[in-house]
Chimera marker file (.cmm) of the C-alpha trace (Angstrom):
<marker_set name="trace">
<marker id="1" x="124.787" y="114.756" z="125.231" r="1" g="1" b="0" radius="0.5"/>
<marker id="2" x="127.438" y="114.640" z="127.941" r="1" g="1" b="0" radius="0.5"/>
<marker id="3" x="128.548" y="111.539" z="129.462" r="1" g="1" b="0" radius="0.5"/>
<marker id="4" x="129.178" y="110.570" z="133.464" r="1" g="1" b="0" radius="0.5"/>
<marker id="5" x="132.613" y="110.787" z="132.921" r="1" g="1" b="0" radius="0.5"/>
<marker id="6" x="132.605" y="114.209" z="131.863" r="1" g="1" b="0" radius="0.5"/>
<marker id="7" x="130.506" y="115.227" z="134.189" r="1" g="1" b="0" radius="0.5"/>
<marker id="8" x="132.838" y="114.064" z="137.145" r="1" g="1" b="0" radius="0.5"/>
<marker id="9" x="135.316" y="115.679" z="135.955" r="1" g="1" b="0" radius="0.5"/>
<marker id="10" x="134.310" y="119.000" z="135.242" r="1" g="1" b="0" radius="0.5"/>
<marker id="11" x="132.499" y="118.993" z="138.529" r="1" g="1" b="0" radius="0.5"/>
<marker id="12" x="135.412" y="118.220" z="140.172" r="1" g="1" b="0" radius="0.5"/>
<marker id="13" x="137.817" y="120.711" z="138.219" r="1" g="1" b="0" radius="0.5"/>
<marker id="14" x="135.190" y="123.886" z="139.673" r="1" g="1" b="0" radius="0.5"/>
<marker id="15" x="135.639" y="122.353" z="143.355" r="1" g="1" b="0" radius="0.5"/>
<marker id="16" x="139.427" y="121.985" z="143.368" r="1" g="1" b="0" radius="0.5"/>
<marker id="17" x="139.755" y="125.487" z="141.190" r="1" g="1" b="0" radius="0.5"/>
<marker id="18" x="137.675" y="126.999" z="144.015" r="1" g="1" b="0" radius="0.5"/>
<marker id="19" x="139.360" y="126.059" z="146.656" r="1" g="1" b="0" radius="0.5"/>
<marker id="20" x="142.992" y="126.603" z="144.531" r="1" g="1" b="0" radius="0.5"/>
<marker id="21" x="142.212" y="129.767" z="143.873" r="1" g="1" b="0" radius="0.5"/>
<marker id="22" x="140.717" y="130.894" z="147.554" r="1" g="1" b="0" radius="0.5"/>
<marker id="23" x="143.905" y="129.176" z="149.404" r="1" g="1" b="0" radius="0.5"/>
<marker id="24" x="147.207" y="129.018" z="147.565" r="1" g="1" b="0" radius="0.5"/>
<marker id="25" x="146.945" y="131.634" z="145.106" r="1" g="1" b="0" radius="0.5"/>
<marker id="26" x="145.273" y="134.371" z="147.398" r="1" g="1" b="0" radius="0.5"/>
<marker id="27" x="148.155" y="133.891" z="149.147" r="1" g="1" b="0" radius="0.5"/>
<marker id="28" x="150.611" y="133.938" z="146.326" r="1" g="1" b="0" radius="0.5"/>
<marker id="29" x="148.582" y="137.168" z="145.104" r="1" g="1" b="0" radius="0.5"/>
<marker id="30" x="147.892" y="139.461" z="148.049" r="1" g="1" b="0" radius="0.5"/>
<marker id="31" x="146.512" y="141.920" z="145.385" r="1" g="1" b="0" radius="0.5"/>
<marker id="32" x="143.791" y="139.553" z="143.757" r="1" g="1" b="0" radius="0.5"/>
<marker id="33" x="140.628" y="140.868" z="145.531" r="1" g="1" b="0" radius="0.5"/>
<marker id="34" x="136.780" y="140.397" z="145.269" r="1" g="1" b="0" radius="0.5"/>
<marker id="35" x="134.647" y="137.837" z="145.211" r="1" g="1" b="0" radius="0.5"/>
<marker id="36" x="135.831" y="135.226" z="143.167" r="1" g="1" b="0" radius="0.5"/>
<marker id="37" x="133.617" y="132.006" z="141.897" r="1" g="1" b="0" radius="0.5"/>
<marker id="38" x="134.180" y="129.457" z="139.684" r="1" g="1" b="0" radius="0.5"/>
<marker id="39" x="130.508" y="129.317" z="137.886" r="1" g="1" b="0" radius="0.5"/>
<marker id="40" x="131.546" y="126.364" z="135.382" r="1" g="1" b="0" radius="0.5"/>
<marker id="41" x="134.441" y="124.074" z="134.092" r="1" g="1" b="0" radius="0.5"/>
<marker id="42" x="134.265" y="122.672" z="130.441" r="1" g="1" b="0" radius="0.5"/>
<marker id="43" x="137.041" y="119.946" z="130.039" r="1" g="1" b="0" radius="0.5"/>
<marker id="44" x="137.160" y="118.628" z="126.191" r="1" g="1" b="0" radius="0.5"/>
<marker id="45" x="136.911" y="114.965" z="126.121" r="1" g="1" b="0" radius="0.5"/>
<marker id="46" x="140.094" y="114.248" z="124.954" r="1" g="1" b="0" radius="0.5"/>
<marker id="47" x="141.872" y="116.283" z="128.114" r="1" g="1" b="0" radius="0.5"/>
<marker id="48" x="143.686" y="118.277" z="126.641" r="1" g="1" b="0" radius="0.5"/>
<marker id="49" x="142.038" y="122.003" z="127.381" r="1" g="1" b="0" radius="0.5"/>
<marker id="50" x="139.899" y="123.333" z="129.780" r="1" g="1" b="0" radius="0.5"/>
<marker id="51" x="137.740" y="126.452" z="129.084" r="1" g="1" b="0" radius="0.5"/>
<marker id="52" x="137.081" y="127.860" z="132.961" r="1" g="1" b="0" radius="0.5"/>
<marker id="53" x="134.392" y="130.301" z="133.568" r="1" g="1" b="0" radius="0.5"/>
<marker id="54" x="134.512" y="132.815" z="136.471" r="1" g="1" b="0" radius="0.5"/>
<marker id="55" x="132.954" y="135.387" z="137.982" r="1" g="1" b="0" radius="0.5"/>
<marker id="56" x="134.290" y="138.014" z="139.814" r="1" g="1" b="0" radius="0.5"/>
<marker id="57" x="132.787" y="140.309" z="142.499" r="1" g="1" b="0" radius="0.5"/>
<marker id="58" x="134.671" y="143.390" z="143.239" r="1" g="1" b="0" radius="0.5"/>
<marker id="59" x="134.735" y="146.651" z="144.550" r="1" g="1" b="0" radius="0.5"/>
<marker id="60" x="135.135" y="148.728" z="141.152" r="1" g="1" b="0" radius="0.5"/>
<marker id="61" x="135.992" y="147.855" z="137.202" r="1" g="1" b="0" radius="0.5"/>
<marker id="62" x="139.715" y="148.119" z="137.928" r="1" g="1" b="0" radius="0.5"/>
<marker id="63" x="139.502" y="145.752" z="140.228" r="1" g="1" b="0" radius="0.5"/>
<marker id="64" x="137.917" y="143.188" z="138.860" r="1" g="1" b="0" radius="0.5"/>
<marker id="65" x="140.438" y="143.635" z="135.360" r="1" g="1" b="0" radius="0.5"/>
<marker id="66" x="143.113" y="142.917" z="137.814" r="1" g="1" b="0" radius="0.5"/>
<marker id="67" x="141.639" y="139.831" z="139.152" r="1" g="1" b="0" radius="0.5"/>
<marker id="68" x="141.035" y="138.829" z="135.970" r="1" g="1" b="0" radius="0.5"/>
<marker id="69" x="144.308" y="139.370" z="134.616" r="1" g="1" b="0" radius="0.5"/>
<marker id="70" x="146.075" y="137.830" z="137.514" r="1" g="1" b="0" radius="0.5"/>
<marker id="71" x="143.696" y="134.795" z="137.464" r="1" g="1" b="0" radius="0.5"/>
<marker id="72" x="145.027" y="134.568" z="133.937" r="1" g="1" b="0" radius="0.5"/>
<marker id="73" x="148.690" y="135.257" z="134.469" r="1" g="1" b="0" radius="0.5"/>
<marker id="74" x="149.000" y="132.317" z="136.922" r="1" g="1" b="0" radius="0.5"/>
<marker id="75" x="146.890" y="130.084" z="134.667" r="1" g="1" b="0" radius="0.5"/>
<marker id="76" x="149.991" y="127.411" z="134.841" r="1" g="1" b="0" radius="0.5"/>
<marker id="77" x="150.641" y="127.816" z="138.533" r="1" g="1" b="0" radius="0.5"/>
<marker id="78" x="146.520" y="126.567" z="139.119" r="1" g="1" b="0" radius="0.5"/>
<marker id="79" x="147.164" y="123.991" z="136.471" r="1" g="1" b="0" radius="0.5"/>
<marker id="80" x="150.329" y="122.728" z="138.509" r="1" g="1" b="0" radius="0.5"/>
<marker id="81" x="148.497" y="123.013" z="141.764" r="1" g="1" b="0" radius="0.5"/>
<marker id="82" x="145.823" y="120.509" z="140.225" r="1" g="1" b="0" radius="0.5"/>
<marker id="83" x="148.457" y="118.121" z="139.198" r="1" g="1" b="0" radius="0.5"/>
<marker id="84" x="148.799" y="117.376" z="142.815" r="1" g="1" b="0" radius="0.5"/>
<marker id="85" x="145.429" y="117.564" z="143.780" r="1" g="1" b="0" radius="0.5"/>
<marker id="86" x="143.910" y="115.248" z="141.466" r="1" g="1" b="0" radius="0.5"/>
<marker id="87" x="144.843" y="112.263" z="140.292" r="1" g="1" b="0" radius="0.5"/>
<marker id="88" x="144.588" y="112.404" z="136.065" r="1" g="1" b="0" radius="0.5"/>
<marker id="89" x="146.703" y="111.239" z="133.780" r="1" g="1" b="0" radius="0.5"/>
<marker id="90" x="147.128" y="114.493" z="131.982" r="1" g="1" b="0" radius="0.5"/>
<marker id="91" x="145.877" y="118.092" z="133.370" r="1" g="1" b="0" radius="0.5"/>
<marker id="92" x="144.331" y="120.169" z="131.098" r="1" g="1" b="0" radius="0.5"/>
<marker id="93" x="145.806" y="123.731" z="129.829" r="1" g="1" b="0" radius="0.5"/>
<marker id="94" x="143.548" y="126.050" z="131.182" r="1" g="1" b="0" radius="0.5"/>
<marker id="95" x="141.830" y="128.558" z="129.531" r="1" g="1" b="0" radius="0.5"/>
<marker id="96" x="139.963" y="131.497" z="132.259" r="1" g="1" b="0" radius="0.5"/>
<marker id="97" x="136.751" y="133.171" z="130.578" r="1" g="1" b="0" radius="0.5"/>
<marker id="98" x="134.774" y="136.111" z="132.381" r="1" g="1" b="0" radius="0.5"/>
<marker id="99" x="131.584" y="134.607" z="133.010" r="1" g="1" b="0" radius="0.5"/>
<marker id="100" x="129.366" y="137.976" z="133.512" r="1" g="1" b="0" radius="0.5"/>
<marker id="101" x="126.057" y="135.265" z="133.825" r="1" g="1" b="0" radius="0.5"/>
<marker id="102" x="125.580" y="136.748" z="137.302" r="1" g="1" b="0" radius="0.5"/>
<marker id="103" x="125.575" y="139.988" z="136.975" r="1" g="1" b="0" radius="0.5"/>
<marker id="104" x="123.405" y="140.042" z="134.353" r="1" g="1" b="0" radius="0.5"/>
<marker id="105" x="120.973" y="137.971" z="135.585" r="1" g="1" b="0" radius="0.5"/>
<marker id="106" x="120.913" y="141.134" z="138.553" r="1" g="1" b="0" radius="0.5"/>
<marker id="107" x="121.002" y="143.733" z="135.952" r="1" g="1" b="0" radius="0.5"/>
<marker id="108" x="117.276" y="141.488" z="134.615" r="1" g="1" b="0" radius="0.5"/>
<marker id="109" x="116.035" y="141.345" z="138.282" r="1" g="1" b="0" radius="0.5"/>
<marker id="110" x="116.688" y="145.178" z="138.870" r="1" g="1" b="0" radius="0.5"/>
<marker id="111" x="114.743" y="146.069" z="135.496" r="1" g="1" b="0" radius="0.5"/>
<marker id="112" x="111.921" y="143.501" z="136.420" r="1" g="1" b="0" radius="0.5"/>
<marker id="113" x="112.122" y="145.000" z="139.967" r="1" g="1" b="0" radius="0.5"/>
<marker id="114" x="111.198" y="148.411" z="138.306" r="1" g="1" b="0" radius="0.5"/>
<marker id="115" x="108.506" y="147.168" z="136.310" r="1" g="1" b="0" radius="0.5"/>
<marker id="116" x="106.633" y="146.114" z="138.666" r="1" g="1" b="0" radius="0.5"/>
<marker id="117" x="106.449" y="149.453" z="140.612" r="1" g="1" b="0" radius="0.5"/>
<marker id="118" x="104.960" y="150.849" z="137.587" r="1" g="1" b="0" radius="0.5"/>
<link id1="1" id2="2" r="1" g="1" b="0" radius="0.2"/>
<link id1="2" id2="3" r="1" g="1" b="0" radius="0.2"/>
<link id1="3" id2="4" r="1" g="1" b="0" radius="0.2"/>
<link id1="4" id2="5" r="1" g="1" b="0" radius="0.2"/>
<link id1="5" id2="6" r="1" g="1" b="0" radius="0.2"/>
<link id1="6" id2="7" r="1" g="1" b="0" radius="0.2"/>
<link id1="7" id2="8" r="1" g="1" b="0" radius="0.2"/>
<link id1="8" id2="9" r="1" g="1" b="0" radius="0.2"/>
<link id1="9" id2="10" r="1" g="1" b="0" radius="0.2"/>
<link id1="10" id2="11" r="1" g="1" b="0" radius="0.2"/>
<link id1="11" id2="12" r="1" g="1" b="0" radius="0.2"/>
<link id1="12" id2="13" r="1" g="1" b="0" radius="0.2"/>
<link id1="13" id2="14" r="1" g="1" b="0" radius="0.2"/>
<link id1="14" id2="15" r="1" g="1" b="0" radius="0.2"/>
<link id1="15" id2="16" r="1" g="1" b="0" radius="0.2"/>
<link id1="16" id2="17" r="1" g="1" b="0" radius="0.2"/>
<link id1="17" id2="18" r="1" g="1" b="0" radius="0.2"/>
<link id1="18" id2="19" r="1" g="1" b="0" radius="0.2"/>
<link id1="19" id2="20" r="1" g="1" b="0" radius="0.2"/>
<link id1="20" id2="21" r="1" g="1" b="0" radius="0.2"/>
<link id1="21" id2="22" r="1" g="1" b="0" radius="0.2"/>
<link id1="22" id2="23" r="1" g="1" b="0" radius="0.2"/>
<link id1="23" id2="24" r="1" g="1" b="0" radius="0.2"/>
<link id1="24" id2="25" r="1" g="1" b="0" radius="0.2"/>
<link id1="25" id2="26" r="1" g="1" b="0" radius="0.2"/>
<link id1="26" id2="27" r="1" g="1" b="0" radius="0.2"/>
<link id1="27" id2="28" r="1" g="1" b="0" radius="0.2"/>
<link id1="28" id2="29" r="1" g="1" b="0" radius="0.2"/>
<link id1="29" id2="30" r="1" g="1" b="0" radius="0.2"/>
<link id1="30" id2="31" r="1" g="1" b="0" radius="0.2"/>
<link id1="31" id2="32" r="1" g="1" b="0" radius="0.2"/>
<link id1="32" id2="33" r="1" g="1" b="0" radius="0.2"/>
<link id1="33" id2="34" r="1" g="1" b="0" radius="0.2"/>
<link id1="34" id2="35" r="1" g="1" b="0" radius="0.2"/>
<link id1="35" id2="36" r="1" g="1" b="0" radius="0.2"/>
<link id1="36" id2="37" r="1" g="1" b="0" radius="0.2"/>
<link id1="37" id2="38" r="1" g="1" b="0" radius="0.2"/>
<link id1="38" id2="39" r="1" g="1" b="0" radius="0.2"/>
<link id1="39" id2="40" r="1" g="1" b="0" radius="0.2"/>
<link id1="40" id2="41" r="1" g="1" b="0" radius="0.2"/>
<link id1="41" id2="42" r="1" g="1" b="0" radius="0.2"/>
<link id1="42" id2="43" r="1" g="1" b="0" radius="0.2"/>
<link id1="43" id2="44" r="1" g="1" b="0" radius="0.2"/>
<link id1="44" id2="45" r="1" g="1" b="0" radius="0.2"/>
<link id1="45" id2="46" r="1" g="1" b="0" radius="0.2"/>
<link id1="46" id2="47" r="1" g="1" b="0" radius="0.2"/>
<link id1="47" id2="48" r="1" g="1" b="0" radius="0.2"/>
<link id1="48" id2="49" r="1" g="1" b="0" radius="0.2"/>
<link id1="49" id2="50" r="1" g="1" b="0" radius="0.2"/>
<link id1="50" id2="51" r="1" g="1" b="0" radius="0.2"/>
<link id1="51" id2="52" r="1" g="1" b="0" radius="0.2"/>
<link id1="52" id2="53" r="1" g="1" b="0" radius="0.2"/>
<link id1="53" id2="54" r="1" g="1" b="0" radius="0.2"/>
<link id1="54" id2="55" r="1" g="1" b="0" radius="0.2"/>
<link id1="55" id2="56" r="1" g="1" b="0" radius="0.2"/>
<link id1="56" id2="57" r="1" g="1" b="0" radius="0.2"/>
<link id1="57" id2="58" r="1" g="1" b="0" radius="0.2"/>
<link id1="58" id2="59" r="1" g="1" b="0" radius="0.2"/>
<link id1="59" id2="60" r="1" g="1" b="0" radius="0.2"/>
<link id1="60" id2="61" r="1" g="1" b="0" radius="0.2"/>
<link id1="61" id2="62" r="1" g="1" b="0" radius="0.2"/>
<link id1="62" id2="63" r="1" g="1" b="0" radius="0.2"/>
<link id1="63" id2="64" r="1" g="1" b="0" radius="0.2"/>
<link id1="64" id2="65" r="1" g="1" b="0" radius="0.2"/>
<link id1="65" id2="66" r="1" g="1" b="0" radius="0.2"/>
<link id1="66" id2="67" r="1" g="1" b="0" radius="0.2"/>
<link id1="67" id2="68" r="1" g="1" b="0" radius="0.2"/>
<link id1="68" id2="69" r="1" g="1" b="0" radius="0.2"/>
<link id1="69" id2="70" r="1" g="1" b="0" radius="0.2"/>
<link id1="70" id2="71" r="1" g="1" b="0" radius="0.2"/>
<link id1="71" id2="72" r="1" g="1" b="0" radius="0.2"/>
<link id1="72" id2="73" r="1" g="1" b="0" radius="0.2"/>
<link id1="73" id2="74" r="1" g="1" b="0" radius="0.2"/>
<link id1="74" id2="75" r="1" g="1" b="0" radius="0.2"/>
<link id1="75" id2="76" r="1" g="1" b="0" radius="0.2"/>
<link id1="76" id2="77" r="1" g="1" b="0" radius="0.2"/>
<link id1="77" id2="78" r="1" g="1" b="0" radius="0.2"/>
<link id1="78" id2="79" r="1" g="1" b="0" radius="0.2"/>
<link id1="79" id2="80" r="1" g="1" b="0" radius="0.2"/>
<link id1="80" id2="81" r="1" g="1" b="0" radius="0.2"/>
<link id1="81" id2="82" r="1" g="1" b="0" radius="0.2"/>
<link id1="82" id2="83" r="1" g="1" b="0" radius="0.2"/>
<link id1="83" id2="84" r="1" g="1" b="0" radius="0.2"/>
<link id1="84" id2="85" r="1" g="1" b="0" radius="0.2"/>
<link id1="85" id2="86" r="1" g="1" b="0" radius="0.2"/>
<link id1="86" id2="87" r="1" g="1" b="0" radius="0.2"/>
<link id1="87" id2="88" r="1" g="1" b="0" radius="0.2"/>
<link id1="88" id2="89" r="1" g="1" b="0" radius="0.2"/>
<link id1="89" id2="90" r="1" g="1" b="0" radius="0.2"/>
<link id1="90" id2="91" r="1" g="1" b="0" radius="0.2"/>
<link id1="91" id2="92" r="1" g="1" b="0" radius="0.2"/>
<link id1="92" id2="93" r="1" g="1" b="0" radius="0.2"/>
<link id1="93" id2="94" r="1" g="1" b="0" radius="0.2"/>
<link id1="94" id2="95" r="1" g="1" b="0" radius="0.2"/>
<link id1="95" id2="96" r="1" g="1" b="0" radius="0.2"/>
<link id1="96" id2="97" r="1" g="1" b="0" radius="0.2"/>
<link id1="97" id2="98" r="1" g="1" b="0" radius="0.2"/>
<link id1="98" id2="99" r="1" g="1" b="0" radius="0.2"/>
<link id1="99" id2="100" r="1" g="1" b="0" radius="0.2"/>
<link id1="100" id2="101" r="1" g="1" b="0" radius="0.2"/>
<link id1="101" id2="102" r="1" g="1" b="0" radius="0.2"/>
<link id1="102" id2="103" r="1" g="1" b="0" radius="0.2"/>
<link id1="103" id2="104" r="1" g="1" b="0" radius="0.2"/>
<link id1="104" id2="105" r="1" g="1" b="0" radius="0.2"/>
<link id1="105" id2="106" r="1" g="1" b="0" radius="0.2"/>
<link id1="106" id2="107" r="1" g="1" b="0" radius="0.2"/>
<link id1="107" id2="108" r="1" g="1" b="0" radius="0.2"/>
<link id1="108" id2="109" r="1" g="1" b="0" radius="0.2"/>
<link id1="109" id2="110" r="1" g="1" b="0" radius="0.2"/>
<link id1="110" id2="111" r="1" g="1" b="0" radius="0.2"/>
<link id1="111" id2="112" r="1" g="1" b="0" radius="0.2"/>
<link id1="112" id2="113" r="1" g="1" b="0" radius="0.2"/>
<link id1="113" id2="114" r="1" g="1" b="0" radius="0.2"/>
<link id1="114" id2="115" r="1" g="1" b="0" radius="0.2"/>
<link id1="115" id2="116" r="1" g="1" b="0" radius="0.2"/>
<link id1="116" id2="117" r="1" g="1" b="0" radius="0.2"/>
<link id1="117" id2="118" r="1" g="1" b="0" radius="0.2"/>
</marker_set>
């Protein structure tokens, strides 16, 4: 079971990363397209690493892949910006992971709606 401290760190990390992606990163990388959501942040108990789950809603698959590529390339930039915003002794190394749970849920809803129509 996760403690309150780690839940607070995860929540704060998720909130700050969302703001950084929408603000400074989009200004730095104008080719970053699509609706980008940080769905979860999972920081290790020793605060050395963090898995950041991101969902991207884009017009096509190529824009989505490009967005993830840009996010992964700029993980160091995001970490640096987090260090400026969050008051932590060490800011964890970020690993950006694609989260398809929203797309999966939408597909399941569509399938269930089709079954209800029949």
